[in-house]
KOLGU-4560 file (N, C-alpha, C; in nm, 3 decimals, padded with zeros to 5 digits):
<recs>
<n_xx: 00.085 n_yy: -00.118 n_zz: 00.000 ca_xx: 00.000 ca_yy: 00.000 ca_zz: 00.000 c_xx: 00.089 c_yy: 00.124 c_zz: 00.000 mol: A seq: 1 type: MET>
<n_xx: 00.060 n_yy: 00.215 n_zz: -00.090 ca_xx: 00.136 ca_yy: 00.339 ca_zz: -00.100 c_xx: 00.104 c_yy: 00.432 c_zz: 00.017 mol: A seq: 2 type: GLN>
<n_xx: 00.207 n_yy: 00.503 n_zz: 00.064 ca_xx: 00.190 ca_yy: 00.600 ca_zz: 00.172 c_xx: 00.241 c_yy: 00.735 c_zz: 00.126 mol: A seq: 3 type: LYS>
<n_xx: 00.186 n_yy: 00.838 n_zz: 00.187 ca_xx: 00.234 ca_yy: 00.974 ca_zz: 00.163 c_xx: 00.308 c_yy: 01.018 c_zz: 00.287 mol: A seq: 4 type: ILE>
<n_xx: 00.434 n_yy: 01.047 n_zz: 00.271 ca_xx: 00.516 ca_yy: 01.088 ca_zz: 00.385 c_xx: 00.492 c_yy: 01.236 c_zz: 00.410 mol: A seq: 5 type: ARG>
<n_xx: 00.452 n_yy: 01.268 n_zz: 00.532 ca_xx: 00.432 ca_yy: 01.407 ca_zz: 00.570 c_xx: 00.565 c_yy: 01.464 c_zz: 00.617 mol: A seq: 6 type: GLN>
<n_xx: 00.590 n_yy: 01.589 n_zz: 00.580 ca_xx: 00.711 ca_yy: 01.652 ca_zz: 00.631 c_xx: 00.682 c_yy: 01.714 c_zz: 00.766 mol: A seq: 7 type: ASP>
<n_xx: 00.782 n_yy: 01.774 n_zz: 00.824 ca_xx: 00.770 ca_yy: 01.829 ca_zz: 00.959 c_xx: 00.668 c_yy: 01.942 c_zz: 00.969 mol: A seq: 8 type: ARG>
<n_xx: 00.638 n_yy: 02.009 n_zz: 00.858 ca_xx: 00.543 ca_yy: 02.119 ca_zz: 00.864 c_xx: 00.401 c_yy: 02.068 c_zz: 00.890 mol: A seq: 9 type: SER>
<n_xx: 00.375 n_yy: 01.941 n_zz: 00.856 ca_xx: 00.245 ca_yy: 01.881 ca_zz: 00.885 c_xx: 00.130 c_yy: 01.943 c_zz: 00.810 mol: A seq: 10 type: GLY>
<n_xx: 00.156 n_yy: 02.001 n_zz: 00.693 ca_xx: 00.049 ca_yy: 02.069 ca_zz: 00.620 c_xx: -00.070 c_yy: 01.980 c_zz: 00.590 mol: A seq: 11 type: ASN>
<n_xx: -00.046 n_yy: 01.857 n_zz: 00.548 ca_xx: -00.158 ca_yy: 01.768 ca_zz: 00.519 c_xx: -00.238 c_yy: 01.744 c_zz: 00.647 mol: A seq: 12 type: ILE>
<n_xx: -00.169 n_yy: 01.717 n_zz: 00.754 ca_xx: -00.236 ca_yy: 01.695 ca_zz: 00.882 c_xx: -00.315 c_yy: 01.816 c_zz: 00.927 mol: A seq: 13 type: GLY>
<n_xx: -00.257 n_yy: 01.934 n_zz: 00.912 ca_xx: -00.327 ca_yy: 02.057 ca_zz: 00.950 c_xx: -00.451 c_yy: 02.075 c_zz: 00.864 mol: A seq: 14 type: GLN>
<n_xx: -00.439 n_yy: 02.044 n_zz: 00.737 ca_xx: -00.554 ca_yy: 02.056 ca_zz: 00.646 c_xx: -00.663 c_yy: 01.955 c_zz: 00.681 mol: A seq: 15 type: ASN>
<n_xx: -00.623 n_yy: 01.834 n_zz: 00.716 ca_xx: -00.720 ca_yy: 01.732 ca_zz: 00.755 c_xx: -00.795 c_yy: 01.780 c_zz: 00.880 mol: A seq: 16 type: ILE>
<n_xx: -00.723 n_yy: 01.834 n_zz: 00.975 ca_xx: -00.787 ca_yy: 01.884 ca_zz: 01.098 c_xx: -00.883 c_yy: 01.998 c_zz: 01.065 mol: A seq: 17 type: ARG>
<n_xx: -00.841 n_yy: 02.090 n_zz: 00.982 ca_xx: -00.926 ca_yy: 02.204 ca_zz: 00.945 c_xx: -01.055 c_yy: 02.156 c_zz: 00.879 mol: A seq: 18 type: ARG>
<n_xx: -01.043 n_yy: 02.062 n_zz: 00.787 ca_xx: -01.160 ca_yy: 02.010 ca_zz: 00.716 c_xx: -01.251 c_yy: 01.934 c_zz: 00.813 mol: A seq: 19 type: VAL>
<n_xx: -01.191 n_yy: 01.857 n_zz: 00.904 ca_xx: -01.271 ca_yy: 01.782 ca_zz: 01.003 c_xx: -01.351 c_yy: 01.878 c_zz: 01.091 mol: A seq: 20 type: ARG>
<n_xx: -01.286 n_yy: 01.982 n_zz: 01.140 ca_xx: -01.355 ca_yy: 02.078 ca_zz: 01.226 c_xx: -01.466 c_yy: 02.150 c_zz: 01.149 mol: A seq: 21 type: LEU>
<n_xx: -01.441 n_yy: 02.182 n_zz: 01.023 ca_xx: -01.544 ca_yy: 02.246 ca_zz: 00.941 c_xx: -01.664 c_yy: 02.154 c_zz: 00.921 mol: A seq: 22 type: ALA>
<n_xx: -01.639 n_yy: 02.022 n_zz: 00.920 ca_xx: -01.746 ca_yy: 01.924 ca_zz: 00.905 c_xx: -01.817 c_yy: 01.898 c_zz: 01.038 mol: A seq: 23 type: ALA>
<n_xx: -01.763 n_yy: 01.952 n_zz: 01.147 ca_xx: -01.825 ca_yy: 01.935 ca_zz: 01.278 c_xx: -01.813 c_yy: 01.794 c_zz: 01.334 mol: A seq: 24 type: GLY>
<n_xx: -01.701 n_yy: 01.727 n_zz: 01.301 ca_xx: -01.683 ca_yy: 01.589 ca_zz: 01.345 c_xx: -01.572 c_yy: 01.580 c_zz: 01.448 mol: A seq: 25 type: MET>
<n_xx: -01.581 n_yy: 01.477 n_zz: 01.533 ca_xx: -01.474 ca_yy: 01.450 ca_zz: 01.628 c_xx: -01.375 c_yy: 01.351 c_zz: 01.566 mol: A seq: 26 type: THR>
<n_xx: -01.259 n_yy: 01.339 n_zz: 01.628 ca_xx: -01.161 ca_yy: 01.240 ca_zz: 01.580 c_xx: -01.217 c_yy: 01.099 c_zz: 01.593 mol: A seq: 27 type: GLN>
<n_xx: -01.291 n_yy: 01.073 n_zz: 01.699 ca_xx: -01.352 ca_yy: 00.940 ca_zz: 01.717 c_xx: -01.448 c_yy: 00.907 c_zz: 01.603 mol: A seq: 28 type: ASP>
<n_xx: -01.529 n_yy: 01.005 n_zz: 01.565 ca_xx: -01.625 ca_yy: 00.983 ca_zz: 01.457 c_xx: -01.555 c_yy: 00.954 c_zz: 01.325 mol: A seq: 29 type: GLU>
<n_xx: -01.449 n_yy: 01.029 n_zz: 01.296 ca_xx: -01.376 ca_yy: 01.007 ca_zz: 01.170 c_xx: -01.308 c_yy: 00.871 c_zz: 01.172 mol: A seq: 30 type: VAL>
<n_xx: -01.245 n_yy: 00.835 n_zz: 01.283 ca_xx: -01.178 ca_yy: 00.704 ca_zz: 01.293 c_xx: -01.280 c_yy: 00.591 c_zz: 01.273 mol: A seq: 31 type: ALA>
<n_xx: -01.399 n_yy: 00.606 n_zz: 01.331 ca_xx: -01.503 ca_yy: 00.503 ca_zz: 01.315 c_xx: -01.547 c_yy: 00.492 c_zz: 01.170 mol: A seq: 32 type: ALA>
<n_xx: -01.564 n_yy: 00.605 n_zz: 01.102 ca_xx: -01.604 ca_yy: 00.602 ca_zz: 00.961 c_xx: -01.494 c_yy: 00.541 c_zz: 00.874 mol: A seq: 33 type: LYS>
<n_xx: -01.368 n_yy: 00.572 n_zz: 00.905 ca_xx: -01.257 ca_yy: 00.512 ca_zz: 00.831 c_xx: -01.259 c_yy: 00.361 c_zz: 00.847 mol: A seq: 34 type: LEU>
<n_xx: -01.287 n_yy: 00.314 n_zz: 00.968 ca_xx: -01.293 ca_yy: 00.170 ca_zz: 00.992 c_xx: -01.406 c_yy: 00.105 c_zz: 00.914 mol: A seq: 35 type: GLN>
<n_xx: -01.520 n_yy: 00.173 n_zz: 00.906 ca_xx: -01.633 ca_yy: 00.121 ca_zz: 00.829 c_xx: -01.601 c_yy: 00.113 c_zz: 00.680 mol: A seq: 36 type: LEU>
<n_xx: -01.507 n_yy: 00.197 n_zz: 00.635 ca_xx: -01.470 ca_yy: 00.199 ca_zz: 00.494 c_xx: -01.353 c_yy: 00.106 c_zz: 00.464 mol: A seq: 37 type: MET>
<n_xx: -01.313 n_yy: 00.024 n_zz: 00.560 ca_xx: -01.208 ca_yy: -00.074 ca_zz: 00.537 c_xx: -01.068 c_yy: -00.028 c_zz: 00.572 mol: A seq: 38 type: GLY>
<n_xx: -01.056 n_yy: 00.092 n_zz: 00.625 ca_xx: -00.927 ca_yy: 00.138 ca_zz: 00.677 c_xx: -00.927 c_yy: 00.102 c_zz: 00.825 mol: A seq: 39 type: CYS>
<n_xx: -00.811 n_yy: 00.097 n_zz: 00.886 ca_xx: -00.809 ca_yy: 00.044 ca_zz: 01.022 c_xx: -00.740 c_yy: 00.133 c_zz: 01.125 mol: A seq: 40 type: ASP>
<n_xx: -00.749 n_yy: 00.265 n_zz: 01.114 ca_xx: -00.681 ca_yy: 00.344 ca_zz: 01.216 c_xx: -00.766 c_yy: 00.360 c_zz: 01.343 mol: A seq: 41 type: PRO>
<n_xx: -00.701 n_yy: 00.357 n_zz: 01.457 ca_xx: -00.768 ca_yy: 00.390 ca_zz: 01.582 c_xx: -00.778 c_yy: 00.543 c_zz: 01.591 mol: A seq: 42 type: SER>
<n_xx: -00.842 n_yy: 00.594 n_zz: 01.694 ca_xx: -00.848 ca_yy: 00.737 ca_zz: 01.712 c_xx: -00.708 c_yy: 00.792 c_zz: 01.735 mol: A seq: 43 type: ARG>
<n_xx: -00.625 n_yy: 00.715 n_zz: 01.804 ca_xx: -00.488 ca_yy: 00.756 ca_zz: 01.829 c_xx: -00.410 c_yy: 00.770 c_zz: 01.698 mol: A seq: 44 type: SER>
<n_xx: -00.424 n_yy: 00.676 n_zz: 01.608 ca_xx: -00.355 ca_yy: 00.684 ca_zz: 01.479 c_xx: -00.411 c_yy: 00.801 c_zz: 01.398 mol: A seq: 45 type: VAL>
<n_xx: -00.543 n_yy: 00.819 n_zz: 01.402 ca_xx: -00.601 ca_yy: 00.933 ca_zz: 01.330 c_xx: -00.545 c_yy: 01.064 c_zz: 01.385 mol: A seq: 46 type: TYR>
<n_xx: -00.528 n_yy: 01.073 n_zz: 01.515 ca_xx: -00.469 ca_yy: 01.192 ca_zz: 01.576 c_xx: -00.328 c_yy: 01.216 c_zz: 01.522 mol: A seq: 47 type: SER>
<n_xx: -00.253 n_yy: 01.108 n_zz: 01.503 ca_xx: -00.118 ca_yy: 01.119 ca_zz: 01.446 c_xx: -00.123 c_yy: 01.171 c_zz: 01.303 mol: A seq: 48 type: GLN>
<n_xx: -00.228 n_yy: 01.136 n_zz: 01.228 ca_xx: -00.243 ca_yy: 01.189 ca_zz: 01.092 c_xx: -00.254 c_yy: 01.341 c_zz: 01.098 mol: A seq: 49 type: MET>
<n_xx: -00.337 n_yy: 01.390 n_zz: 01.190 ca_xx: -00.356 ca_yy: 01.535 ca_zz: 01.201 c_xx: -00.231 c_yy: 01.605 c_zz: 01.252 mol: A seq: 50 type: GLU>
<n_xx: -00.153 n_yy: 01.537 n_zz: 01.334 ca_xx: -00.030 ca_yy: 01.598 ca_zz: 01.388 c_xx: 00.085 c_yy: 01.593 c_zz: 01.287 mol: A seq: 51 type: CYS>
<n_xx: 00.069 n_yy: 01.514 n_zz: 01.181 ca_xx: 00.173 ca_yy: 01.504 ca_zz: 01.080 c_xx: 00.282 c_yy: 01.405 c_zz: 01.115 mol: A seq: 52 type: GLY>
<n_xx: 00.257 n_yy: 01.318 n_zz: 01.213 ca_xx: 00.358 ca_yy: 01.221 ca_zz: 01.255 c_xx: 00.330 c_yy: 01.081 c_zz: 01.201 mol: A seq: 53 type: THR>
<n_xx: 00.228 n_yy: 01.068 n_zz: 01.118 ca_xx: 00.188 ca_yy: 00.939 ca_zz: 01.061 c_xx: 00.193 c_yy: 00.951 c_zz: 00.910 mol: A seq: 54 type: TYR>
<n_xx: 00.257 n_yy: 00.857 n_zz: 00.845 ca_xx: 00.260 ca_yy: 00.856 ca_zz: 00.698 c_xx: 00.129 c_yy: 00.796 c_zz: 00.648 mol: A seq: 55 type: ASN>
<n_xx: 00.043 n_yy: 00.884 n_zz: 00.605 ca_xx: -00.094 ca_yy: 00.847 ca_zz: 00.569 c_xx: -00.096 c_yy: 00.762 c_zz: 00.442 mol: A seq: 56 type: ILE>
<n_xx: -00.177 n_yy: 00.661 n_zz: 00.442 ca_xx: -00.192 ca_yy: 00.575 ca_zz: 00.325 c_xx: -00.283 c_yy: 00.642 c_zz: 00.223 mol: A seq: 57 type: ARG>
<n_xx: -00.258 n_yy: 00.616 n_zz: 00.097 ca_xx: -00.338 ca_yy: 00.674 ca_zz: -00.010 c_xx: -00.484 c_yy: 00.633 c_zz: 00.007 mol: A seq: 58 type: VAL>
<n_xx: -00.507 n_yy: 00.510 n_zz: 00.044 ca_xx: -00.645 ca_yy: 00.461 ca_zz: 00.067 c_xx: -00.714 c_yy: 00.543 c_zz: 00.176 mol: A seq: 59 type: ARG>
<n_xx: -00.641 n_yy: 00.575 n_zz: 00.283 ca_xx: -00.698 ca_yy: 00.655 ca_zz: 00.392 c_xx: -00.728 c_yy: 00.797 c_zz: 00.345 mol: A seq: 60 type: GLU>
<n_xx: -00.639 n_yy: 00.851 n_zz: 00.267 ca_xx: -00.659 ca_yy: 00.986 ca_zz: 00.214 c_xx: -00.783 c_yy: 00.989 c_zz: 00.123 mol: A seq: 61 type: LEU>
<n_xx: -00.798 n_yy: 00.889 n_zz: 00.040 ca_xx: -00.915 ca_yy: 00.881 ca_zz: -00.047 c_xx: -01.043 c_yy: 00.869 c_zz: 00.036 mol: A seq: 62 type: ALA>
<n_xx: -01.038 n_yy: 00.788 n_zz: 00.141 ca_xx: -01.156 ca_yy: 00.772 ca_zz: 00.227 c_xx: -01.190 c_yy: 00.904 c_zz: 00.296 mol: A seq: 63 type: ALA>
<n_xx: -01.090 n_yy: 00.980 n_zz: 00.337 ca_xx: -01.116 ca_yy: 01.108 ca_zz: 00.403 c_xx: -01.189 c_yy: 01.205 c_zz: 00.309 mol: A seq: 64 type: LEU>
<n_xx: -01.154 n_yy: 01.203 n_zz: 00.181 ca_xx: -01.224 ca_yy: 01.293 ca_zz: 00.088 c_xx: -01.372 c_yy: 01.256 c_zz: 00.079 mol: A seq: 65 type: THR>
<n_xx: -01.403 n_yy: 01.128 n_zz: 00.091 ca_xx: -01.542 ca_yy: 01.083 ca_zz: 00.088 c_xx: -01.612 c_yy: 01.121 c_zz: 00.219 mol: A seq: 66 type: ILE>
<n_xx: -01.548 n_yy: 01.095 n_zz: 00.331 ca_xx: -01.607 ca_yy: 01.124 ca_zz: 00.462 c_xx: -01.637 c_yy: 01.273 c_zz: 00.476 mol: A seq: 67 type: ILE>
<n_xx: -01.544 n_yy: 01.357 n_zz: 00.431 ca_xx: -01.559 ca_yy: 01.501 ca_zz: 00.447 c_xx: -01.632 c_yy: 01.567 c_zz: 00.329 mol: A seq: 68 type: PHE>
<n_xx: -01.671 n_yy: 01.488 n_zz: 00.229 ca_xx: -01.739 ca_yy: 01.542 ca_zz: 00.110 c_xx: -01.657 c_yy: 01.657 c_zz: 00.051 mol: A seq: 69 type: HIS>
<n_xx: -01.530 n_yy: 01.629 n_zz: 00.027 ca_xx: -01.440 ca_yy: 01.731 ca_zz: -00.027 c_xx: -01.352 c_yy: 01.667 c_zz: -00.134 mol: A seq: 70 type: THR>
<n_xx: -01.261 n_yy: 01.744 n_zz: -00.188 ca_xx: -01.168 ca_yy: 01.689 ca_zz: -00.287 c_xx: -01.025 c_yy: 01.696 c_zz: -00.232 mol: A seq: 71 type: ASP>
<n_xx: -00.934 n_yy: 01.641 n_zz: -00.309 ca_xx: -00.795 ca_yy: 01.637 ca_zz: -00.264 c_xx: -00.734 c_yy: 01.776 c_zz: -00.249 mol: A seq: 72 type: TYR>
<n_xx: -00.783 n_yy: 01.872 n_zz: -00.325 ca_xx: -00.728 ca_yy: 02.008 ca_zz: -00.316 c_xx: -00.739 c_yy: 02.063 c_zz: -00.176 mol: A seq: 73 type: ASN>
<n_xx: -00.847 n_yy: 02.034 n_zz: -00.106 ca_xx: -00.864 ca_yy: 02.083 ca_zz: 00.031 c_xx: -00.760 c_yy: 02.022 c_zz: 00.124 mol: A seq: 74 type: ALA>
<n_xx: -00.720 n_yy: 01.899 n_zz: 00.098 ca_xx: -00.624 ca_yy: 01.832 ca_zz: 00.185 c_xx: -00.480 c_yy: 01.870 c_zz: 00.153 mol: A seq: 75 type: LEU>
<n_xx: -00.455 n_yy: 01.918 n_zz: 00.031 ca_xx: -00.320 ca_yy: 01.956 ca_zz: -00.009 c_xx: -00.303 c_yy: 02.109 c_zz: -00.016 mol: A seq: 76 type: PHE>
<n_xx: -00.401 n_yy: 02.182 n_zz: 00.030 ca_xx: -00.396 ca_yy: 02.328 ca_zz: 00.025 c_xx: -00.273 c_yy: 02.382 c_zz: 00.098 mol: A seq: 77 type: GLU>
<n_xx: -00.205 n_yy: 02.475 n_zz: 00.032 ca_xx: -00.091 ca_yy: 02.543 ca_zz: 00.092 c_xx: 00.040 c_yy: 02.466 c_zz: 00.086 mol: A seq: 78 type: GLY>
<n_xx: 00.040 n_yy: 02.351 n_zz: 00.023 ca_xx: 00.164 ca_yy: 02.274 ca_zz: 00.013 c_xx: 00.239 c_yy: 02.322 c_zz: -00.110 mol: A seq: 79 type: ILE>
<n_xx: 00.364 n_yy: 02.356 n_zz: -00.091 ca_xx: 00.446 ca_yy: 02.409 ca_zz: -00.199 c_xx: 00.454 c_yy: 02.310 c_zz: -00.313 mol: A seq: 80 type: ALA>
<n_xx: 00.444 n_yy: 02.362 n_zz: -00.435 ca_xx: 00.454 ca_yy: 02.275 ca_zz: -00.552 c_xx: 00.589 c_yy: 02.285 c_zz: -00.618 mol: A seq: 81 type: THR>
<n_xx: 00.671 n_yy: 02.377 n_zz: -00.572 ca_xx: 00.805 ca_yy: 02.392 ca_zz: -00.628 c_xx: 00.908 c_yy: 02.325 c_zz: -00.540 mol: A seq: 82 type: GLU>
<n_xx: 01.005 n_yy: 02.263 n_zz: -00.602 ca_xx: 01.115 ca_yy: 02.202 ca_zz: -00.527 c_xx: 01.223 c_yy: 02.309 c_zz: -00.509 mol: A seq: 83 type: ILE>
<n_xx: 01.262 n_yy: 02.326 n_zz: -00.386 ca_xx: 01.363 ca_yy: 02.429 ca_zz: -00.358 c_xx: 01.502 c_yy: 02.373 c_zz: -00.367 mol: A seq: 84 type: GLU>
</recs>
């Protein structure tokens, strides 16, 4: 399974948290929905996704776009596209 490595800035995680809060959901609710969709993170692992300390799987990222009724752009917002 492919994973997306988050850098120390945690932009993906920060974006996931922002989108979750906008959806009015708790971490427990999101973790439960991910489990129902065949992903297996606990609330603790989901918290690590938001903190940027967990290398999120592509499948989990895809499931989050469905759970939050959003697209990938919202999860990748503000991430630099240029290599320095």
